[in-house]
Steps between C-alpha positions, in 0.01 A plus 500: 500500500748690713868452437721351770716811505651406838688218325710760321773574753750686285511752220660232281198276552276790404707571189475136390122503541472836321712371210286190462177701522637744244578214260151360542352846445702552180384163362139579583524842338643342185220243499250784550632681192489181296143418607385855434632477145337159450170632637511800269570276199220264602260795536579613147449151358191418704252697292638357174485146634146547633383625159671210319354256751146630446543469123635145529212397729250645251669315216485168685132553588411584139689197369313277745169634368610460137628146552178397674295619203710335226444151364795263478712638218838641407379842613409366844843335528665830403295686764597240762866552408453878532340444842802297616729788396268752667493290819879496501515876445252545788716278721820694422323831563378373837858403584622845395228663709615305806860600437464853365138607535274636771566197718873569488445868583313408818764245600778754438316756710462249781869415495590871489285560808680219679839649411390845619398351834832318532691818415304687767591235759866500395516880524354479851747229596791702367380800696475295821848354454647842422337649810629213714847533349513862612444387862793256494848605607760540226749215490 
């Protein structure tokens, strides 16, 4: 979308717009640094979480098979209790994966792309305003 540069009738107007755009740019750059760090941390954790998740899923599946084969007894009750704990561990790992795992990496990358696009637009806008400012008479 083209800027309505003609609305800027003085160098002061241009300076105000440039100041605001600069503030927005600084905030976006800070957010970009923060997201990059979060993405890097999530990337490091993702493989560990995926391995733990696979182990927890295997444990739950094996407990299901064991419980199905056992007659009603104290051992079966103990295995059912272990399955409840394993189900909870699986649940918490799935939550961690959503927050810190491969899913999070992709979401961070998407948000970083969005910020890069916004920074590109802001740089273009600042350039347009600066060019227009140069055409205005000094006050």
